[in-house]
C-alpha positions in Angstrom: -167.2 243.3 175.0 -168.6 243.4 178.8 -169.6 247.3 178.6 -171.0 246.7 174.6 -173.2 244.3 175.8 -175.2 246.2 178.2 -175.1 249.3 175.9 -176.7 247.6 172.9 -179.6 245.9 175.6 -180.6 249.2 176.4 -181.6 250.5 173.1 -184.5 247.8 173.2 -186.8 251.1 174.9 -186.4 253.3 172.3 -186.9 251.0 169.7 -190.2 249.4 171.2 -191.2 253.4 171.8 -191.4 253.6 168.1 -193.5 251.0 167.4 -196.3 252.0 170.0 -195.9 255.3 168.2 -196.3 253.8 165.0 -199.1 251.4 166.3 -201.1 254.7 167.8 -200.2 256.8 164.7 -202.2 254.0 162.9 -205.0 254.1 165.2 -205.3 258.1 164.9 -205.3 256.9 161.1 -208.1 255.3 160.7 -210.1 256.8 163.2 -209.7 260.3 161.1 -211.0 259.9 157.3 -207.5 260.8 155.6 -209.6 262.2 152.6 -211.4 265.1 155.0 -208.3 266.7 156.0 -205.5 265.5 154.7 -203.5 268.6 155.3 -204.1 268.4 158.6 -203.0 264.4 158.5 -199.0 265.4 157.4 -199.2 268.3 159.9 -199.9 265.7 162.5 -197.1 263.0 161.0 -194.3 265.7 161.0 -195.8 266.8 164.5 -195.1 263.2 165.7 -192.0 262.9 163.5 -190.4 265.3 165.6 -191.8 264.8 168.8 -190.6 261.1 167.9 -187.3 262.5 167.0 -187.0 264.9 170.0 -187.8 261.9 172.4 -184.7 259.7 170.4 -182.5 262.2 170.9 -183.2 263.0 174.8 -183.4 259.3 175.4 -179.9 258.7 173.7 -178.4 261.7 175.7 -179.5 260.4 178.9 -178.5 257.0 177.7 -175.7 257.6 177.5 -174.5 259.6 180.6 -176.2 256.6 182.1 -173.9 254.5 180.1 -170.8 256.2 181.8 -171.5 256.1 184.8 -172.5 252.6 184.0 -168.9 251.9 182.9 -167.6 254.0 185.4 -169.6 251.8 188.0 -168.6 248.5 186.1 -165.0 249.9 186.1 -164.5 250.7 189.9 -166.5 247.1 190.4 -163.8 245.5 188.2 -161.4 247.1 190.0 -162.8 246.4 193.4 -163.2 242.7 192.1 -159.9 242.5 190.7 -158.2 244.2 194.3 -160.4 241.6 196.0 -159.5 239.0 194.1 -155.6 240.3 194.6 -156.2 240.3 198.0 -157.8 237.0 198.0 -155.8 235.2 195.7 -152.8 236.7 197.9 -154.3 235.2 201.2 -154.4 231.8 199.0 -150.6 232.2 197.8 -150.0 232.8 201.7 -151.6 230.2 202.8 -150.6 227.6 199.7 -147.3 229.4 201.0 -146.9 228.2 204.5 -148.9 224.9 203.7 -146.8 223.8 201.0 -143.4 224.5 202.8 -144.6 222.7 205.6 -145.5 219.9 203.0 -142.4 220.5 200.9 -140.3 220.2 204.3 -142.3 216.8 204.7 -141.8 215.1 201.5 -138.0 216.6 202.0 -137.7 214.8 204.9 -139.4 212.0 203.9 -137.3 211.8 200.2 -134.1 212.1 202.6 -135.5 209.2 204.8 -136.1 206.9 202.2 -133.2 207.6 200.0 -130.8 206.8 203.4 -133.0 203.8 203.6 -132.6 202.6 201.0 -128.7 203.7 199.9 -127.0 203.1 203.3 -124.2 200.9 203.3 -126.1 199.6 206.8 -128.9 196.7 206.7 -131.9 198.9 207.9 -135.1 196.6 209.3 -138.1 197.6 210.5 -139.0 195.3 213.4 -142.8 195.2 215.0 -144.6 192.6 216.9 -141.9 190.9 216.8 -140.8 190.6 213.3 -139.2 192.2 210.2 -142.1 194.3 208.1 -139.4 196.2 206.1 -135.7 196.2 205.2 -133.8 198.0 202.7 -131.6 196.7 199.6 -128.3 196.7 202.0 -130.6 194.1 204.2 -131.2 192.4 201.6 -127.7 191.7 200.4 -126.4 191.3 203.9 -128.7 188.1 204.4 -128.6 186.9 200.9 -132.5 187.1 200.5 -133.8 187.8 196.9 -136.9 190.4 197.8 -139.0 191.8 200.8 -141.3 189.0 201.3 -138.0 186.9 202.5 -137.9 188.9 205.5 -141.2 190.1 206.2 -142.7 188.2 209.2 -139.6 186.4 210.4 -138.6 186.6 213.5 -134.6 187.6 214.3 -133.8 184.5 215.5 -134.5 182.8 212.1 -131.8 184.7 210.7 -129.4 183.7 213.1 -127.5 180.1 214.3 -129.9 178.3 216.9 -127.2 179.4 219.3 -125.2 182.0 220.0 -121.4 182.7 221.0 -122.1 182.3 224.5 -123.9 179.4 224.3 -127.4 181.3 224.9 -130.3 180.4 222.7 -131.1 182.9 219.9 -134.6 182.9 220.4 -134.7 183.5 223.7 -131.8 186.5 223.9 -133.6 188.1 220.7 -136.4 188.5 223.0 -134.6 189.8 225.9 -132.9 192.3 223.6 -136.1 193.5 221.9 -137.5 194.1 225.5 -134.4 195.4 226.5 -134.9 198.5 223.6 -138.0 198.6 224.4 -137.9 200.0 228.0 -134.8 201.4 227.5 -135.3 203.8 223.8 -131.9 201.4 222.5 -129.5 198.8 222.7 -126.8 198.1 221.3 -125.1 194.8 221.3 -122.9 191.9 219.0 -125.2 189.4 217.0 -124.3 186.0 215.5 -126.1 186.2 212.9 -126.7 183.5 209.6 -127.7 184.3 205.9 -130.1 182.8 203.7 -127.8 180.3 202.8 -126.4 179.1 206.5 -123.3 181.4 206.6 -122.8 182.7 210.0 -121.0 186.2 210.2 -120.7 188.6 213.5 -122.7 191.7 213.3 -123.3 194.5 215.7 -127.1 195.4 216.0 -128.3 198.4 216.8 -132.0 198.8 218.1 -134.1 201.7 218.5 -137.9 202.2 219.2 -139.8 204.5 217.1 -143.3 206.1 216.7 -144.7 204.2 213.7 -148.3 205.3 212.7 -149.7 205.1 216.3 -147.8 203.0 217.9 -144.1 201.7 218.9 -141.6 199.6 216.2 -138.1 199.1 216.3 -135.7 200.4 213.9 -132.7 197.9 213.4 -129.5 198.8 212.1 -127.6 195.7 211.4 -123.7 195.9 210.3 -121.4 193.2 209.5 -118.2 193.5 211.8 -116.1 189.8 210.2 -113.2 192.1 209.0 -113.2 194.2 212.4 -113.4 190.9 214.4 -110.6 189.5 211.8 -108.3 193.0 213.0 -109.4 192.4 216.8 -108.4 188.9 216.5 -104.7 189.7 214.9 -103.8 192.8 216.9 -104.3 189.9 219.4 -102.4 187.9 217.7 -99.6 189.9 217.1 -99.7 190.9 220.9 -100.3 187.2 222.4 -97.7 184.9 219.4 -94.4 184.7 218.1 -94.7 186.6 214.4 -92.4 183.7 212.9 -93.7 180.0 214.5 -97.3 181.7 215.3 -96.3 179.8 218.9 -97.2 181.8 221.5 -94.7 184.5 222.7 -93.1 185.6 226.3 -96.0 187.5 227.0 -98.5 184.8 226.9 -96.4 182.4 228.2 -95.4 184.3 231.3 -99.8 184.7 231.9 -100.2 180.7 231.1 -97.0 180.4 234.1 -98.8 182.5 236.0 -102.2 180.9 236.2 -100.6 177.4 236.6 -98.4 178.2 239.6 -101.6 179.8 241.1 -103.5 176.6 240.3 -100.4 174.3 241.1 -100.2 175.8 244.9 -104.0 175.5 245.3 -104.3 171.5 244.4 -101.1 170.3 245.4 -98.9 168.9 241.8 -96.3 169.2 240.4 -95.6 171.5 237.1 -92.5 171.3 235.2 -90.9 174.4 232.7 -88.4 173.2 230.0 -86.2 175.9 228.2 -85.0 174.2 224.9 -82.2 176.1 223.1 -80.9 174.7 219.5 -77.1 174.4 220.0 -75.2 176.5 217.5 -77.8 178.2 216.1 -76.5 181.1 215.8 -73.5 179.5 214.0 -76.3 178.2 211.3 -78.1 181.3 211.0 -74.2 183.4 210.7 -73.2 181.2 207.7 -76.3 179.7 205.7 -78.5 183.0 206.3 -81.0 184.3 207.9 -83.7 183.0 206.2 -82.7 179.7 206.7 -82.5 180.2 210.1 -86.1 181.4 210.3 -86.7 178.4 208.4 -85.3 176.4 210.5 -87.2 177.7 213.6 -90.7 177.2 212.0 -89.6 173.4 211.6 -88.5 173.3 215.3 -91.9 174.9 216.1 -94.0 172.5 214.1 -91.8 169.4 215.5 -92.3 170.8 219.2 -96.3 171.0 218.8 -96.2 167.9 217.6 -94.9 166.4 220.7 -96.4 168.5 223.4 -100.2 167.3 224.7 -103.0 169.1 224.2 -102.8 170.9 227.6 -99.3 171.7 227.9 -97.9 175.3 226.1 -94.7 175.6 224.0 -93.9 179.2 223.5 -91.4 180.8 221.7 -89.2 183.8 224.1 -86.9 185.3 221.0 -84.0 183.6 218.8 -83.2 179.7 219.3 -85.4 179.7 222.9 -88.1 177.7 223.4 -89.8 177.5 227.0 -92.4 174.7 226.9 -95.2 174.5 229.7 -96.1 170.8 231.3 -98.7 170.7 233.8 -99.9 168.3 235.7 -97.2 165.9 236.6 -98.3 164.5 239.8 -98.3 165.1 243.3 -95.2 163.6 244.0 -91.5 165.2 242.9 -90.1 162.3 242.2 -92.0 160.9 239.8 -93.0 164.3 238.4 -89.2 164.6 238.0 -89.2 161.4 236.2 -91.8 162.0 234.5 -90.5 165.3 233.2 -87.3 164.1 232.3 -89.0 161.8 230.1 -91.0 164.4 228.0 -87.5 166.2 227.8 -85.8 163.7 226.3 -88.9 162.9 224.2 -88.3 166.8 223.0 -84.7 166.3 222.6 -85.1 163.1 220.7 -87.8 165.0 218.3 -85.5 167.9 217.6 -82.4 165.9 217.3 -82.9 165.1 213.4 -82.1 166.6 210.3 -83.6 168.5 208.5 -83.9 169.8 205.0 -84.0 173.5 203.8 -82.8 175.8 200.9 -81.0 172.0 200.0 -79.4 172.2 202.8 -78.9 169.6 205.0 -79.0 170.9 208.7 -78.4 168.3 212.0 -79.7 170.2 214.7 -79.6 169.3 218.5 -80.7 171.1 221.8 -79.7 171.4 225.4 -82.5 171.6 227.6 -82.8 173.0 231.5 -86.1 172.1 233.7 -87.4 173.4 236.6 -90.1 171.5 238.8 -92.7 173.7 240.5 -94.3 174.9 242.6 -91.6 175.1 245.1 -90.9 177.6 248.6 -92.3 180.8 247.9 -90.8 181.2 244.3 -92.3 183.9 242.1 -92.4 184.0 238.6 -89.2 185.6 237.8 -87.8 182.8 239.9 -89.2 180.2 237.9 -87.9 181.4 234.6 -84.5 182.3 236.0 -84.0 179.0 237.6 -85.2 177.2 234.7 -82.6 179.4 232.2 -80.1 178.7 234.9 -80.9 174.8 234.0 -80.2 175.5 230.3 -77.5 176.7 230.6 -75.9 174.1 232.8 -76.4 171.9 230.4 -75.0 173.6 227.7 -71.8 173.7 228.9 -71.8 169.9 230.0 -71.3 169.8 227.0 -74.5 170.4 224.3 -77.3 168.3 223.7 -78.0 167.3 227.1 -81.1 168.0 229.8 -80.5 169.0 233.4 -82.3 169.9 236.5 -81.9 173.1 238.1 -79.9 173.1 241.3 -79.3 175.8 243.7 -75.2 175.0 242.7 -76.1 176.3 238.8 -76.8 179.6 239.4 -73.0 180.0 240.8 -71.7 178.7 237.0 -74.0 180.7 235.3 -73.7 184.2 237.0 -69.3 183.6 236.9 -70.3 182.5 232.9 -72.0 185.9 232.7 -68.9 187.5 235.0 -66.8 185.7 232.2 -68.5 187.2 229.2 -68.6 191.3 230.2 -64.8 190.8 231.0 -64.0 189.4 227.8 -65.9 191.6 226.3 -63.9 194.5 227.9 -60.2 192.6 227.2 -61.0 192.5 223.4 -61.8 195.9 223.1 -58.8 196.8 225.6 -56.4 194.3 224.1 -55.9 192.5 227.3 -55.3 188.9 225.4 -52.5 187.7 224.2 -51.4 185.5 221.1 -48.8 182.7 221.6 -47.5 180.6 218.8 -46.9 177.0 218.9 -44.1 175.8 216.6 -45.0 173.2 213.8 -41.7 171.0 212.8 -41.2 169.4 209.9 -40.2 165.2 209.0 -36.7 166.7 208.6 -36.8 168.4 211.9 -36.7 172.2 209.8 -38.9 174.6 211.0 -42.3 174.0 209.0 -44.2 177.2 210.4 -46.3 178.5 213.8 -49.9 178.1 214.9 -51.4 181.3 216.6 -53.2 180.5 219.7 -54.9 183.0 222.3 -54.7 183.5 225.6 -56.5 184.7 228.7 -55.1 185.9 232.0 -58.1 187.4 233.7 -56.7 189.6 236.4 -58.5 187.9 239.0 -59.7 184.0 237.9 -56.0 183.7 236.7 -55.5 181.4 233.6 -58.9 181.0 232.0 -58.9 177.8 229.4 -59.5 179.1 225.5 -62.3 176.0 225.4 -64.3 178.2 228.0 -64.1 182.0 226.5 -63.6 180.9 222.6 -67.2 179.2 223.4 -68.6 182.3 225.4 -67.4 184.3 222.7 -69.2 182.5 220.1 -72.5 182.2 222.4 -72.4 186.1 223.0 -71.1 187.1 219.5 -67.7 188.2 221.3 -66.1 186.0 218.2 -65.7 188.5 215.5 -63.9 190.7 217.4 -61.7 188.4 218.5 -61.1 186.7 215.5 -59.9 189.8 214.3 -57.9 190.7 216.9 -56.0 187.0 217.1 -55.4 187.6 213.0 -54.1 191.2 213.2 -51.5 190.6 215.9 -50.7 187.6 214.9 -49.5 188.7 211.4 -47.7 191.7 212.5 -45.5 189.6 215.6 -44.7 187.3 213.1 -44.0 190.1 210.0 -42.0 192.5 212.8 -39.6 189.0 213.2 -35.8 189.6 212.0 -35.5 186.6 210.4 -37.5 185.2 207.1 -40.9 185.1 208.4 -42.8 181.1 209.3 -45.6 180.0 207.7 -48.7 181.6 210.1 -51.5 179.7 210.7 -54.6 180.2 212.7 -58.0 178.9 213.6 -60.9 180.3 212.0 -64.6 180.4 213.8 -67.3 178.8 211.8 -69.0 182.2 213.0 -65.7 184.0 211.3 -65.8 182.2 208.1 -69.3 182.0 207.5 -69.5 186.3 208.3 -70.3 188.4 205.2 -67.0 190.7 205.3 -64.5 187.6 206.4 -63.2 187.9 202.9 -63.0 191.6 202.8 -61.4 191.3 205.9 -58.6 188.6 204.8 -58.5 190.5 201.7 -57.5 193.6 203.6 -54.8 192.3 205.7 -52.5 190.8 203.0 -53.0 194.1 201.1 -51.9 196.3 204.2 -48.9 193.6 205.1 -48.2 192.7 201.8 -48.5 188.9 202.9 -46.4 186.7 200.4 -48.2 184.0 198.9 -48.9 180.7 201.2 -47.6 182.6 203.9 -51.0 182.7 206.0 -52.9 179.1 206.8 -56.4 179.5 207.7 -57.6 176.2 209.5 -61.2 175.6 209.6 -63.2 172.5 211.3 -65.5 170.0 209.5 -68.5 171.3 211.1 -68.1 174.5 208.6 -68.1 172.0 205.8 -70.5 169.3 206.3 -73.3 172.2 206.7 -72.8 173.7 203.3 -70.5 172.2 201.0 -71.2 174.4 198.3 -70.8 177.6 199.5 -67.8 176.4 201.9 -66.0 175.2 198.4 -66.9 178.8 196.7 -65.7 180.5 199.7 -62.2 178.4 199.9 -61.6 179.5 196.2 -61.9 182.5 196.8 -59.2 182.2 199.7 -56.8 180.5 197.7 -57.2 182.9 194.9 -55.8 185.6 197.3 -52.8 183.0 198.2 -54.0 182.0 201.3 -53.6 177.9 202.6 -56.4 176.8 203.9 -56.3 173.4 206.6 -58.9 171.2 207.9 -58.7 171.1 211.2 -59.4 168.1 213.8 -60.5 166.2 210.9 -61.6 162.2 211.9 -63.8 164.0 214.8 -66.8 164.9 212.7 -68.4 163.5 210.0 -65.6 162.4 207.3 -66.1 161.6 204.2 -64.3 161.5 201.1 -67.3 162.5 199.1 -66.9 166.5 200.2 -63.4 165.5 200.5 -62.7 165.2 196.7 -63.9 168.7 196.1 -62.7 170.7 198.9 -59.7 172.8 197.7 -57.5 172.7 200.7 -53.9 171.7 201.3 -53.7 170.1 204.6 -55.3 167.5 207.1 -54.8 168.3 210.4 -54.7 165.3 212.7 -56.7 165.4 216.3 -54.7 165.2 219.1 -57.4 162.7 220.6 -55.8 159.9 217.7 -52.2 160.9 218.1 -52.3 160.5 222.4 -53.4 157.1 222.3 -51.8 155.7 219.3 -49.2 153.4 221.3 -52.1 151.8 222.8 -55.3 151.7 221.4 -54.9 149.9 218.2 -58.4 151.8 216.2 -56.6 154.9 216.8 -53.5 153.8 215.3 -55.8 152.4 212.5 -57.6 155.7 212.1 -53.9 157.5 212.1 -52.8 155.7 209.0 -56.3 156.3 207.2 -55.9 159.2 207.4 -52.4 160.0 206.5 -53.2 157.6 203.0 -56.1 159.3 202.3 -53.7 162.8 202.5 -51.5 161.2 200.4 -54.4 160.2 197.9 -54.9 163.7 197.8 -51.7 165.1 198.0 -52.3 166.6 200.6 -49.8 167.9 203.4 -50.4 165.7 207.4 -50.0 167.8 209.9 -50.6 165.8 213.8 -51.2 167.8 216.3 -50.3 166.5 220.3 -47.3 164.5 219.9 -45.7 164.6 223.1 -43.6 161.4 222.5 -40.5 160.2 220.8 -42.6 156.9 220.4 -46.2 159.0 218.8 -43.4 161.0 216.5 -41.4 157.7 215.4 -45.3 155.9 214.6 -46.4 158.9 212.5 -43.1 159.3 210.9 -42.9 155.5 209.7 -46.6 156.6 208.1 -44.8 159.2 206.4 -46.2 162.0 208.1 -45.0 165.2 207.3 -45.3 167.9 209.7 -45.4 167.7 213.9 -47.1 170.1 216.5 -47.0 169.1 220.2 -44.8 169.5 223.2 -42.4 167.3 222.2 -40.9 170.5 220.5 -42.2 173.4 222.1 -45.8 174.2 223.8 -47.2 177.7 222.8 -44.5 180.7 223.9 -44.9 184.6 223.0 -43.3 186.1 220.4 -40.1 186.6 222.1 -39.8 183.2 223.0 -40.7 182.2 219.7 -37.8 184.3 218.4 -35.3 182.7 220.6 -36.6 179.4 219.1 -36.3 180.0 216.4 -32.9 181.6 216.0 -31.8 177.8 217.1 -32.8 176.1 213.7 -30.4 179.0 211.8 
């Protein structure tokens, strides 16, 4: 259409020429009398028409050529314009591309920043002129805000308790943190924040200076570190506190003792370190199970917490051993010693009670060793060692005792440790011997023998069973020792050429409660093909009292194996008819302490009568230990005691002498 419009416009000129020509012709005709020369007129019209057509043709031809040129020019111009337009568009596109890339990067960066700002789990806030101006959703959630209006214009101290953990003012310290970040560009620190609801929480804060609209602002990243603090506290607690009782452990107590030693030397006052050991705890642990033992330790720990003063420290060193540090007992040693002893007595009295655990009533006593310090240049290890030594001395004195450290005690402890090592070696190398003491019936017949272990130490000579049996029980050697006595005595008695007499063997409470005890007895019976009622196992009242129901069940299992059961040392413990009537036992053994004074002590005589009468009522065999005189034997015989055992008949002898003794009854 752009090419046609110029061509139509060019026809305006020939049209105008034709019109002018017609007007001219009319003028000529008006001036000439057509009537005078009609032929001349037609000639003129024909010539005019010819000339007009010729002019029109020439004009059309010229105009056509001109139009082609114009069209070519227009095409060239259009091409140039198109080219220029393309170049311009290219330039514009290039510039636009450059601008759009930058803008796109800026937009992308802003979008990423906005996304990060809004979606990050940490609280992000902008701090300008000492007040918050922006905050992300995590920030609102952290501080319990409903909207940004609650944050804008708020000073950091307004989102904190009035006082920080170190006792400083939150407002003053916040200003200090802001100044530090402004000067150094950034600052990381821990802070105690507070929600709008008033709940305080620990936080880690990072302040970073940023350029913002021609000025400098601070970007605050706040992270709640409550869980981290809890984890740190848990790690610290595990490092310094006992996991079972929650008391300070050995590591923390050593640090407290070290500090107390330094302080007491500087200020010249005395402290006391007490070692507390629960008597026969190992028996309770082995017989009733570790769950009961652990529960008992927890209850004892609670008792100790209530007794000690706030300034003192009670710790668990391990097992059933507790250590207590009493500080500031006075500047005079005698007064401090007296005070330490009274504190120890209070502790012992508090511990010595009956604890109910899993339907078990457990009576506990304790042995306490005391060391007063500072002395003369003693070290931390010396203090620990000497208090421990005093505790062992208290146990050796009969348990449930209190003992102060004395220099002579160290020798006794060293001797005990040496004996423990030698006893372990003796059991392993079968250096111990089994002796036998005959038991004679009321009709002077051999009723049986009791196996008794003896130890002839290569250096110290004869060691009393009362001494090394206690060591064996405390150290755990008792299990190997007990099995040695059982196996050796059975082998030797079964090897006698005569009919083997009934064999009685003392069983430690630790052995009786051991999980493999029944299996051991059953194995020995099968291995040596023992006849029914040949083996008699002697147990003490302590075994019964500590766990009556389980004791009854285990005794029934033993009797089902063909084993007889004897209740040893009856009357020395917590004798009670209520449990005696339920026990599946065969014998009562009267303790030697009653028999030896039966002639002169009416109370002992009455007790012996009562025991024998009780045995008759329950159809039990009575065996009297420690019979040394005919008078004692006659007294027992009148009461119809059925079996006697003591020096009146024979001392404990090795199996060779026993064989000769038995031959006398043949």
